[in-house]
N, C-alpha and C positions, 0 to 999 in steps of 0.2 A: 461550541454547541451552546445556541440559544432557542430553546422549544418553545418560546413564545414568539419569537420572529420566525420560526418554521411552521408552527402551526399557522400563524399570522399568514403566512405565502399560501398555503396549503387553502385558507379561507378565500383568499383573492382569486386564486386559479379556480376553484369552485364556482365564484361569482361570474367569471367570464366564461366559463363552459355551459352553466345555466342561461346567460344572457350574451350569446355570441353577437348578436346583431346590436346590442344596446351601446350607448357608448356613455362609459362610466369613466370619468377622470381619474387622473393617476392621485390627486389631491382627496378624491371621497376616496377612494382606496385605501390609499395611506391612515383615514379616518377609522376605519374597520380594523379594531385593536384585537389581541388575543391577551387576556390578564388574567391573574388568579381571580374566582369566584369571590363575592362577599362572604359567603359562607360553605367551607370545604366539603358540607356533607352535600353538597349540590356538585361537586364533578372536582377535577384536576383544573380545568380552565375554560373560559366564560369568552364568548366573543359578543360585541354589538353590531356586527355587519348588518343584518338585517334591518337594524333599526336607522343605521345610515343610509341607506340603501333604499329602502323601499319608497320614498317618495322621488326621488329621480328616476327609479323605474318603473312609476306610477303602478304600485301594487301594494299590497296590506303588508306590514311588518312581519305578521304572524305567520302568514301564507309564504312569504319569502325565508322566513326562516324553515318552516315546515319541509321546504323545498333541499335547504342550504343543507340542513341536518341530514336528509335523507341519503344528499352525497356525501358528507364526510362521514357517513356511518361506513362506508364503503371502504376507508382506509384501514389496512391493517393493523395500523398502532391505536384505532380508536375503537373501544369498546362500545360505547354508545354516545349518541350526540341527542340531546334532549330540550325542545323547545322551552322557554320558561316566562312566565308574563307577558307581555306585549310584544316579544320577540326575540329577547335573549335566546343565547345556544349554551349549554353547558355541555363540557366534553369530558368524559372518564376515558383514561388513557389506559391502553396492555400494560402489565407489567415488564414486559421487555423493555418499554420506553425508558426506565429509571436503572435498567441495565446498562442500555445504552449513553445514558447519561454519565454515569460512574465511569464507563470506559472512556470518555469526551474527555473528561477532567484528567485523568491519567495522562492518558496522549498530547493535550495540551500543557500539562503540566502547571506552572506559576502564570501561564499567558490566559489560562481559562477564563473567563470574564473581559479580558482586554477584549476594548470595541474600536472599531473604525468610524463608529457615528460622527466623530467630530470633523471627519474628514479633513486632518489639517489645518483647518480655521485657526489664524492667529487669535490668540486672546490674550491680552495683559491682564494680570489679576493684580491689582495693588492693595497693599497691607502692611499692616502697624503703621508706617508713616508719623511716628511720633516726633513731637518737636524736639531736638536733640538740645534738652535744656537738662537732662540729669538721665541717672539710669531708669532701665524698665522698670516699672512697678506693675502689679497685680493685672491694674486695669488695661492694659495694653495686651494682657495674656491671652484672651479669650480672642481677640481678633488675628492676633499672631497665628493661635493654633486654626482657628477656622481658615484663614487664607491660604495657611502653608499646605493643609488638608484639602480644600477645595483644589487649589493647583494642580496636586496629585491626583487628585480623582478625574479632574478634565484629561491630564496627561493619559491615565488609563483609558480614559474615553476616545480618544483618538485626537485630541487639539493639542494645536505648538502654542505651547502655554510659557509666557514669560512672568516671571515674579518679578516683581517691583516695588522700591520702598521709594518714597517721595519725601526727600529731605527738607524740612520746612526752615531753612536757613535763613530768611528775609524777612524782616518786622522786628517789631519792636521788643519781642520776646527774647531775640538774639541779641540784641544790643543789651538788653538787662542781664542775659548771661555773661554776656563781655565783661560789664561792668562789676558781674559778682564773682567773677575769674579774677580779675585785676585785684579786687581788694584781698581774695586768697593769696596772691601774688606778694602783696606788700606783707602779710601775713608772714608769707613763707620768708620774706628778708628781715624779719624779726621785730616789724611794729605792731604794736596792741592795737587789734583794730576794735574791740570791745564789740560791742552785740552788733550782728547783722539788721544794717538798716530795715526799714519797711519798704517793702517792692523789689528787695534783691533775694536770689533764692538762696536759702541758710543752708544747704544740706553740707554735710562733711565731705559728699563725693567730689567737691570741687578743691577740697585742701589737696590733693595727689596733684590736680591741673596747675596750683599756684606754684608748688613746688617744681614742675616741669617746667614752668615759664621762667621761673629762675635759673635752672639750668641750662637752658637756651639762651636766654636773654640777661643773665647775672643783672646788676640793677641798673641796665640802659634805659628800661622802658620808662623808669621815673622822669627823665629827663626830655625825655620825649614829647612831641606835638602830640595834642591830645587825639585828633583824627588819623594821624599815623599810628599812634601807639592802639588804638582802638581795632583799627584795620588788622593788627597784627595777633592781637590778643584773640579778637571774632574768631578768624582763621583757626589759632591752634585751638582755642576751646573748643570750637565744632569739631575738630577731628579729634579729639581727644574724646568728646562725647560721644562721637560715631564709633570710634575704637570699642568704646566701652557698652555700646546700645549693641553692634555687633556680635560682641563677647556673651553676651544677656542671651542672645537671639541664638547663638551656636549652642547655648547651655541646653537650650528649649529643642535644638533639632530644627529648627527655623531658618533657612535660608533663602536670600533674593539673589537674583542674577542680574539684578540693575539698580544701582542707587542713582535717583536722579535728585539734581541739587535744584530750589527754588531760585537761586539767586543767579543759575545761568540762564536763567528766562530775563534778569534784569539786565544782565552784562552788554554792553554796550561794544560793536566790533568796529572795523576802521571805519566805517560810513555811519559812526555814530546811531546807530540804530539796533535795538534789542528784538529777542522772540516776541516778546509782550507787545511792541510798534508794531512789527509785522503782522503780528495776529490782528491789530486794530486795522490796518489798514486792508487786509484780506476781508474783514468783516463789513468795512464802509464799502468795498468794492461790490459787496452783494448787498447792499442796502440791510444790512443786521443791526446797524445801531443808527443811533438819533441823538441829538439835543434835544435835551428836555428836563422835566422836574418830576418828582416820584411824590406820592403823597404821603406824610408820614406812618410808619409802622404803626399798628395798635401796640399798646403797653408800653414796655420801658424805650427807649429810642436808642439804638445803638450807635456807639462812638463814631463811626464814621458818616453816618446820615448828614445828609445837608439839605436845606430848603433852597437850593439852587442850582441853577441850569447845570447839569451834568451830561457826559455821554453816556449813554444808557444801551445795552442790550435788547434787542425785541425779543424776551424769553416769553411772552404770554404769547406768541404765534406759534410756540412750540411747546405748549403746554404748562409751563409754568405760570405761577399766581400773579407775579408783579413781573415787569420790567427791571432787568439788573442794572446797576451803575458799573462802569468800567473806568470809567474816569472821573474824577473831583472838579469842583470849578477851580481848584488851584493848579490842574495841571498834573496831580500825582496820579497815580495808578490804587485802584482799590486791589483788594485781596482777591476777590473774583476773575479781575482781570489776570490775574497768575492764573488760575484755576482753568480759565478759557484757552491761554496760550499752551499750558501742561496737557490740555486734550489734543490741542492741533498736532501738538509735537508727537504723541502717541499715533493719529491718524496717520501722520504723516509718515509714522515709524511700518505701516501696514496691516496696524491690529483693526481687525472688524469686529470687536468684541471687548467692552473695556467694563472689567469689575472692580468695583471699589467696597473694601470690606471697611466698612467706618464705626465710629460706637454710636450708641444710642442717642448720643446728645448733638449727632449731626443727621435727626432725621430731616432737618430742614433742608439739609443740602441736595436732597434726594430728586426732586423735582427741576432745580436750577440744574443738577449735571445732566438729567436726562435731555432737557431742554437744549445744552450746550450739545450735547452728542448729536441730536437731531440736525440742528444748524450747520454746525461744522460737516457732519460727514454728508449732508443731503439725505438722511435717512439709512444710509448705507451701513452705518457701523451702530451697534448694540448696547446701550449702557446698562449696566446692570446694578445695584447697589444692596449690599447685606448689613445691615443693621446689627450690633452685636449687644445685645443687652447688660446689664452691669454683672457682676461676679459679686457675691457677697462672702467673704472667708468667715468661717466658723473654726474654733479651738475649744474643746471642752464644753462645748454650749454655749460659748459666750461669742460672740461675733467681735472680729479683729477690725478696728477702724483704721483707717489712714488718712492723710492730710501732706500732700504734694509741697503745699505752700509753705507748711511748717517744717518741711524736711524729716517729718515724722510719718514715715510711710514703708510698707509690705513691698518689697521688690520683687520682681520676678524671679530673680534669682535666690532670694529667700524661700520662697517656696520651694523651685525646684530641687534644693539644696537639701529641703528638709522630707520631702515625699518621693522625689525623682521624677524623672521626666517623662515617664510613662505616664505615672496615674495622673497628671497634670495635662498630658494631652489627652486621653482618653474621654478623664471626664468633663472637660470644657467641649468635647464633641456629643455627650451623652444627653443635651438638650439640644434643641433646634435653637438656632442664633439668635433669635427674637425672642427668645422666651429668658423670663431671671434664671439666675444658676446660684445655687447654694452650693459651695466648696469647703466642705469638712475635713479639716487635715486628719483627722482620725478614723474616719470611714474611709478615706481612699488608700489607705494603708493595710485597712483588715485584711485576712488572708480567709475571708468566706465567700461565700454565694450571693452574700450581700453587696459586695463590692463587685461592680460591674468590670473593671481593667483587670481585676484577680480573676474574675470566671471566665473571662474571655483567653487572658495569656494563659490561664491553668490549662482550658482546652485545649490550646494549640501542645503544650508540654506533655498532657494527658497523650495525645496523638502519636508523639514521639517517641514517649516511653512505651506504650503498647508495641509499636513498630522494632523499638529497641530487643525487648523481650522476645518478640516473633524471632528475631534475628540468632539471638541464642539459643532460643528452641529450635528452630529449623537451616540454621545456615545463614548467612547474610547474601549468597546468593541466591537463596530459596526466596525468598521476600524483599528483593530487588525492584526498583520501580516496573523494570521491565516484566519482571515475571509477575508483579501483581496487574498488571495492565493486560497481561492474557489469561487473567482468572475469571471462574464463570460466575459472573454477576447475577445470572438469573436465580442464584443459590440465598440470593437475597430478600426473603420470601416473609419475614418478619413485618408487622405492621410500621414498627419505628424506623428498621434500615429504611423503609421504603419512605416515610415521612422524611428521612435525613435525605433520601435520595432527591425527593420533589425540592426541598429546601435548597440543595445543592443545585439546582436545575435553575433556582429563580436568583442565581448569583449576576449572573450576564444583565438580566434586565434590572437587576437594581441598580448596576453600576450605571446602564444608561440612564435610568429613571433619576439618579439622584445627581448623577451630571448633568443633565437638563434642566433639573430644578434649581441646581445650585446649592445642594443641600447634603454636606458631608454626611450630618449627624446621621442620616440614614444610616451608613456604612456600618456606625457602632450601634445601631440597634438591631441591624441585620445580623452581626457577628454574633453580638449577646444570645440572640436567640437560636443562631445554630450550635452554638456551645453549651445551650441548654439542653437542644434536643443531643448531643452527643452525651453530656453527663448523663441524661434520663436514661438512653440507652445502655449505658456502663450500670447504672444501677440496676437495671433487669436484668441486668447478667450475673448481677452478686445475689438475684432470689430463683434464678432460673437459669443454671450452667451451661444449659444447651445455646445459651443465648451469648453467652463469653465471647470477647473479639478473639481470644486465643483457645482452639480447643484441640489438643494435641490426636485426638481420636476421628477428627472431622478435618483432614487438611483441605480437603477442597475447600468446603465453608470456611475456615477459617481463612484461606489465602482472597476469598472474595471479599470477608470483612475487613480484613487487614487491607484491602484496596481501597474500601469504604472508607477508612479511617485515615489513609494516606490523601484520599479525595479531601477530606474535611480539613487536614493540614493545611493542604495546599491553599484553599479557600481563607482559612483563617490567618495564613501568613498574607496572603495578598491584601485582605482588608484591612490588617494591622499595619500593612506595609503603607497604603494610604494614607490612615490616620496617622503614620509618623511614629508606629509604636513597636517595641520590639516583639516579635515572635519568638518566644523563648523554647530552648530546646528540653530544659527541666527546671522547675522549680523547687527550692528549698525552703 
């Protein structure tokens, strides 16, 4: 039961009844929304219908609002419909509506709030996609959690979601990785390698890789031709690094269905053609590339910039700031060429929406990815890029620094093993992705209301505790989900109970709006508000015994309150599930 959608349908029906002969397009009617008013004192719901439709209906917004309010007021579930300002309509709902909401939640169970909004649209969410040059560090953590939670949110909202990881296993950084691993191989054979040379990866995480190479090849790599040797070392090292990365992600409960290798884009088939070659042929056939030169970029010149004629993609025709080089003057492909071929692969796999979760340092990629999407799909596929700002770690008031190049960095595993998976995931989602985030090791493990993840998880555990106590008091059968569903929820007359029911009613709308905006942090905010309402109502019961959730002297009201508690637990569990956080039965 989505009361916002329900009343939006009532508003649209009323419009058609008031103006049966007028042509009102479906698009205009969809712009007539019902949402919470900015000030709850004004009512339970508000609609902009008169403001949207006044001009096409050739009438005054306030006059149309008066007509519409008068018709809506005849509905048994609407206590009042009042016109405000230039033509907004505020609705107050009958108390029985909130009773219906609680009953609907219990009937739907864990599926309450699940939406068909996505209509099964195929969506690809690409996240993490870190270079396989070492273990995951905390800099990767936020994007991993945001991407994983967004994928779960979209799935809950009715999209057909694929989680994808793009393995950057081509290019100079992988050659450097292989050289670093070969050095550790020589070390494992007993050679004194001394200090790690500048430019190689110094981290101790490559020591086991060197030992693995010895176990696999003994000393045979030493006598091999360098090209042959480095192919073997590169393949084995990338596999080892990806195993390490998968293990790190699993520790955080982050999963992907697809791991896509960049090297497959460069690989040549029997016709000596690669996917990048075929991409370029496709773009040429559509006159999307040309031979030309680019002006030098402002500031520091990138390594791959050339003041020579190159093969350029017409990116500016699709909203980018400059055209982009696909092929250098020496005939080699740019990194961007692989990006375009990769997008073409996604499009050919049937995805209509491609979401990229990138670090804040990739802001320059947004326009070029959007341009690629428009060009390749002819506007049929949508590209959404979400940038994640940096996470700063604190311990005891002191900021924890890290440097991947020096090999001294805080790994994702370090953080999860110290504070636990749930605090990491929840806190990474307790700020909007493009806002900076401070992560304090001490605060996220406090058992207090100042710790959001504890506060929300304790809310679920409190619900389950209340239901267990009620089972002991009245018998498990008497408080089963079926029995609670049949309770008389009109007995929930306290203002706090009504507010909780209204907050629960907002869950389906929250799911859809968060999915539409691609903002999973909205779920964590909502859960915190719901948990706060629960704890506040619990505290009211301490001061006023008649408001306690369990009152043996008033069994019917107790059953209604237990139904409300069960409804809260269902929504908290669903929301925490989307975030990838446990909904505990109890907390000690």
